[in-house]
C-alpha positions in Angstrom: 0.0 0.0 0.0 2.8 2.4 0.8 4.4 1.6 -2.5 1.3 3.1 -4.3 1.7 6.4 -2.6 5.4 6.6 -3.4 4.5 6.2 -7.1 2.1 9.1 -7.2 3.8 12.3 -8.4 1.4 15.3 -8.4 3.8 17.5 -10.4 3.1 15.3 -13.5 -0.5 16.3 -13.2 0.2 19.8 -14.6 2.5 18.8 -17.5 0.6 19.8 -20.6 2.2 17.2 -22.9 1.3 14.5 -20.5 -2.2 15.9 -19.9 -3.1 16.1 -23.6 -1.6 12.8 -24.6 -4.1 11.0 -26.9 -3.2 7.5 -25.8 -1.6 7.4 -22.4 0.3 4.3 -21.3 -1.9 1.4 -20.4 -0.1 0.2 -17.3 -0.2 2.4 -14.3 -2.1 3.4 -11.2 -5.3 4.1 -13.0 -6.7 0.7 -12.1 -6.9 1.8 -8.5 -9.4 4.4 -9.6 -11.7 1.6 -10.6 -11.9 0.6 -6.9 -12.7 4.2 -6.0 -15.4 4.3 -8.6 -16.8 1.0 -7.3 -17.0 2.5 -3.8 -18.8 5.6 -5.1 -21.3 3.2 -6.9 -21.9 1.3 -3.6 -22.4 4.6 -1.7 -25.0 5.7 -4.3 -26.9 2.4 -3.7 -26.6 2.8 0.1 -27.8 6.4 -0.1 -30.7 5.3 -2.2 -31.8 2.8 0.4 -31.3 5.4 3.2 -33.3 8.0 1.2 -36.3 5.6 0.8 -36.5 5.3 4.6 -36.5 9.1 5.1 -39.9 10.9 5.2 -38.7 14.5 4.6 -39.5 15.4 1.0 -36.7 18.0 0.8 -34.1 15.6 2.0 -35.3 13.1 -0.5 -34.8 15.7 -3.3 -31.3 16.4 -2.1 -30.4 12.7 -1.7 -31.8 12.1 -5.2 -29.5 14.8 -6.6 -26.5 13.3 -4.7 -27.4 9.8 -5.9 -27.4 10.9 -9.6 -24.1 12.7 -9.1 -22.5 9.6 -7.6 -23.9 7.4 -10.4 -22.5 9.9 -13.0 -19.1 9.9 -11.4 -18.8 6.2 -10.9 -20.2 5.0 -14.2 -18.4 7.6 -16.4 -15.2 7.1 -14.4 -15.4 3.3 -14.9 -16.0 3.8 -18.6 -12.9 6.1 -18.8 -10.8 3.5 -17.0 -12.1 0.9 -19.5 -11.2 3.2 -22.4 -7.7 3.6 -20.9 -7.3 -0.2 -20.4 -8.3 -0.7 -24.1 -6.0 2.2 -25.2 -8.8 3.9 -27.1 -7.4 7.2 -28.4 -8.8 10.5 -27.1 -11.4 8.9 -24.8 -8.6 7.5 -22.7 -6.8 10.9 -22.4 -6.3 12.5 -19.0 -7.9 15.7 -20.0 -11.3 13.9 -20.6 -11.0 12.4 -17.1 -10.3 15.9 -15.6 -13.2 17.3 -17.6 -15.6 14.8 -16.1 -14.3 15.6 -12.6 -14.8 19.4 -13.4 -18.4 18.7 -14.5 -18.9 16.7 -11.3 -17.5 19.5 -9.2 -19.9 22.0 -10.8 -22.8 19.6 -10.3 -21.8 19.2 -6.6 -21.7 23.0 -6.2 -25.2 23.1 -7.7 -26.4 20.6 -5.1 -24.9 22.7 -2.3 -26.5 25.8 -3.7 -29.8 24.0 -3.8 -29.6 22.7 -0.3 -28.3 25.9 1.3 -30.4 28.6 -0.6 -33.4 27.0 -2.3 -34.5 24.4 0.2 -35.1 26.9 3.1 -37.2 29.1 0.8 -39.2 26.0 -0.2 -39.7 25.0 3.4 -40.9 28.5 4.2 -43.4 28.5 1.3 -44.7 25.1 2.4 -45.1 26.3 6.0 -46.9 29.5 4.9 -49.2 27.4 2.6 -50.0 25.0 5.5 -50.8 27.9 7.8 -53.1 29.4 5.1 -54.9 26.2 4.4 -55.4 25.5 8.0 -58.1 28.1 8.2 -59.8 27.4 4.9 -63.2 25.6 5.1 -63.2 22.0 4.1 -65.9 19.8 2.7 -67.6 17.7 5.3 -67.1 14.0 4.8 -70.0 11.6 5.6 
C-alpha cells in the first residue's frame, strides 16, 4: 500500500504534454481508480436505500441529486478506466478524465447551492401554505 503512494507524483498532473496525450500508457495506477469508482457506486446504492426510509420530501430531493451525481461519477469514471485499459485514443486521455471531474464539481456546487439557498425558501413556502390552508373551510365528509 505504501508503494502506491510513493509512485504518485502530483507534479506530473500539470505537465501539458502528459495531460493532452491522446493514448496514455496502459499500465499504471489508473486501475486503483476503478476501486474508488466502485466505492462511489456502492455509496450511491446505500444512499438510495437510506433515502427511501426518510420521510422528509426535501431531504429526498437532495439525496436524489446526490445519488445521480455519484452514479454519474462512478459510471463515467469506470467507462474512462475501461477506455484507458483498451487504449482507445482521445477517450482515454487524461484531459477527458479531468473534464468529467470538473463537471462533477460544478454539479456538486449546484447541489450545495440548492440545499443551502433553495430548500429553506421552499420550506418557508410550504409552512406558509400549510398555515393558510389550516383556516380554509373544508368539505364535510360523511
